C-alpha positions, 0 to 999 in steps of 0.5 A, a space after each residue: 500500500 502506498 503512502 501519499 506524501 506531499 512536500 510543501 515548500 513554503 515562504 516563511 518570514 522570520 518571526 512572523 508566527 501568525 503569517 507562517 501558521 496561516 501559510 501552513 494551514 493553507 497548504 494543509 487544506 490543499 494537501 487534504 483535498 488531494 488525499 495526502 496522508 503525510 505532509 512535510 514542511 521545511 526546516 524552521 518553517 514555523 519561525 523562518 530561517 535563519 532566526 539568528 539571535 532571536 534564538 537567544 530569547 526564551 520567549 521567542 522559543 516559547 512562541 515556537 512551541 505554541 505555534 507547533 501546538 496550534 498547528 497540531 490542533 488546527 490540522 489533525 487529519 494528516 501526519 505532519 512533519 515540520 521544523 521549529 526551534 525548540 527549548 528543551 531541558 535548558 537547551 535550544 534545538 533545531 527540531 522536527 516535530 511529528 504531528 498526529 491526531 491534533 498532538 505532537 507525537 514525537 520530536 527529532 533534534 538535528 544532529 549535524 550543525 553546520 558552522 561554515 559560510 553563512 551558517 552559525 548553528 553551533 552558536 545557537 543549537 545543541 546537537 541531537 544524538 538519537 535517530 527517529 523513525 516513525 511508522 506511517 501506514 507500514 512505511 518506516 520514515 526516518 527523520 533528518 534535518 538538512 546537514 544530517 544527510 550531507 555527511 553520508 558516512 556519518 549518516 550511514 553509521 548513525 542509522 546503522 541501528 535502525 532495522 527498517 527504513 523505507 523513506 528518509 525525510 529531510 527538511 531543509 533550509 538550504 540557501 541558493 547560490 548559482 550551480 549549487 542545485 547540481 551538487 545537491 541533486 548528486 548528494 541526494 542521489 548518492 544518499 538514496 543509493 547508499 542507504 537503498 532508501 527513498 528520499 523526500 527532501 523539502 526545502 524552504 523558499 523565499 528571501 531572508 536578508 541576503 539569503 535566497 532559498 530556491 525551493 526545488 524540493 525533491 523525491 528520489 527513489 531507492 535507486 537514486 532516480 529523480 522522480 519529481 522536483 518542485 518549482 524553483 523560487 516559488 511556493 509549491 506542493 509536490 505530491 508522490 506515492 511512496 511504496 515500501 519497496 522504495 519506488 515512488 510514483 508522481 505525476 510531476 516532471 523533472 524540470 531544469 533551470 539554466 545558470 543565468 536564468 536561476 540567477 535572475 530568478 534568485 535576484 527577483 525573489 530576493 529583492 521582492 521579499 526584502 522589500 515587501 517583508 520589511 514593509 516597503 511598497 515602492 523603490 527608487 534608484 539612480 538610473 544613469 544610462 549604464 548597464 548596472 542601473 538598467 539591470 537593477 531597474 529590470 529586476 525591480 520591475 519584475 519583483 515589484 511591478 512597474 508602478 512601484 519603481 522610480 528611476 532618477 537620472 542626475 546628470 552633470 556636464 560629464 554625462 554624455 547626452 547618449 547616456 541621459 537618453 538611454 536612461 530615459 529610454 530604459 525607463 520608457 521600455 520598463 514603463 516606470 516613473 522617471 525623473 531628470 534632476 540635473 545636479 550641475 548647479 548643486 555641484 558647483 555650489 558644493 565645490 565653491 563652498 569647499 573651495 574655502 578650504 585651502 587645498 580643495 581641487 575641482 580636478 581630482 578624485 574628491 571632486 568626482 566622488 562629490 558628484 556621487 555623494 550629491 546623488 546619494 543625498 537626493 535619492 535618500 531625501 526622496 526616500 525619506 520624504 515618500 517612504 521609498 526604499 533606495 536600491 543601490 546599483 553597484 556590482 560585485 566586481 566594483 564592490 570587491 575592489 572599492 570602485 564606489 563612493 562611500 555615502 554616494 552610490 553605496 547609499 541605500 537600503 538594498 544592493 540588488 546586484 551586490 554579489 553579481 560580477 560585472 561579466 554576469 551583469 552582461 549575461 543577465 542583461 542579454 538574457 532580459 532582452 532575450 526572454 522579452 523578445 525586445 530591447 528592454 535594456 538598449 543595446 547601446 547600453 550593453 555595448 557602451 564602454 563601462 564608465 562612471 562618467 565622473 570626469 571627461 572621457 573616463 573609462 572603468 579600465 582607467 582604474 581597473 583591469 578589463 572585467 573578464 580578467 578582474 572577475 577571474 582574479 576575484 573568483 580565485 581570490 574570494 570564492 576559491 581562497 587562492 593565494 597570490 602565488 596560486 593566482 599567478 600560477 594560473 597565468 595572470 600577470 603578477 602585478 595585476 594580480 597583486 594590485 587586485 588583491 591589494 584593492 580587495 584587502 584595503 576596502 573591507 571597511 567600505 564593504 562593511 558600510 554597504 547595504 545588504 544584497 542578494 547572495 548568488 555566488 558560493 562566497 558573498 561579502 557579508 555573512 559568507 566572508 568575515 575579514 577584519 577591517 583592521 588588518 595588516 596581513 599583506 601578500 607579496 610577489 615572490 622574487 
């Protein structure tokens, strides 16, 4: 006899117990109507993930337990498995509750606590020590939480004493980065084959600060074959029949998402959830006519709707008429509100005031950055007056090397493409035009030589290596943790490699003051990479 099982990947909000409970109730109704017998929700679906230092508040943990009890009472007709933060015996656990007949039947405590990258679970949780197997209609269901299945040898030893196991349930809050899904699928496949057991993997979906969770919950049979995968970056209810012999039957199909497409959907979801979960409706951004701001505007429109996005261009005498025109054309293509606020007179006034200080020059970096700071003031003033959230438009390549102005183009509430390398910005822009079948981002924007337009005839390459070289060095240094000598050994010019690394190292203080942004690479600035600002460690070229 088969066990009809559903994976309910939901978008939980940290701390919103009322909203999360209602979301769970709605999925329960859908599952019940579909004849589901076992309904599975993701890790920490009660309180959202990661709740961080909320877990240090006892009253927050008490609310977790009350919410689980409420769901058990309201949803008594199915067996439900869901994740919550539990306070028990003076300790906090990352837990999975099994609900039956209106009560909490059993609770499993997560054993493997990740403490790398964006994870700090050993700061908050005690580790469980005992496996939990629940019999549901003659199907032996093993309970696990996220990291528990990532160490396969440990898992095999941990379950050695379990005499019967037909289905391994894994509830997860596994954050997205581009390409991670392939590693995850291989891991789940290997787990099923190693243990000769079906797998039901339920992942959370949604944005939480800098993290995005992509969903893509999975059923895998005991032979390691993928039976069904839930939607990417959307809530979904994935249903399958689980047989005791490890076979799974589902009417859903396995779909694939390519690399650039998944990055784009992650940026849209991360932006939408950050803006709306923090109570904002409209956003504003500086629309310069460059590719970064044009892409950011596209993402914002897809995330929030064209009526909720405002673009502002703020030209000086250094801005070409072509870029001003392209800014307006992009706004027209996206059908967003557009404002042109020239700042040349303001720039001259500011510079005149500063000229009272001996040594001030209108022909240098400080003067260039003054323009960016004036623009930041204007955007933040409009934000303050009307309650709009300012989106910054800097990419990862610029952020990494400090090619930005503190309190200027870094001023804002959310940095949409903060973790997107410049080379990927171009790929995403072409993707945008392709899926729409027209030039949303004008080709003149895509083809223009990158420039900050803060002085006459300025090009990014005056200050930086070409972006294909820069991004390759940044990936090696930041994401792959390679040393200077290792990067040089890859074939990069030693002086260029040293210069890039030096720029990354000395701009930590600037990145710390930038707004959060969507994580799309294996190692983003922020939670992923925590370097000291006061730091005299330097690498040198070996003679």
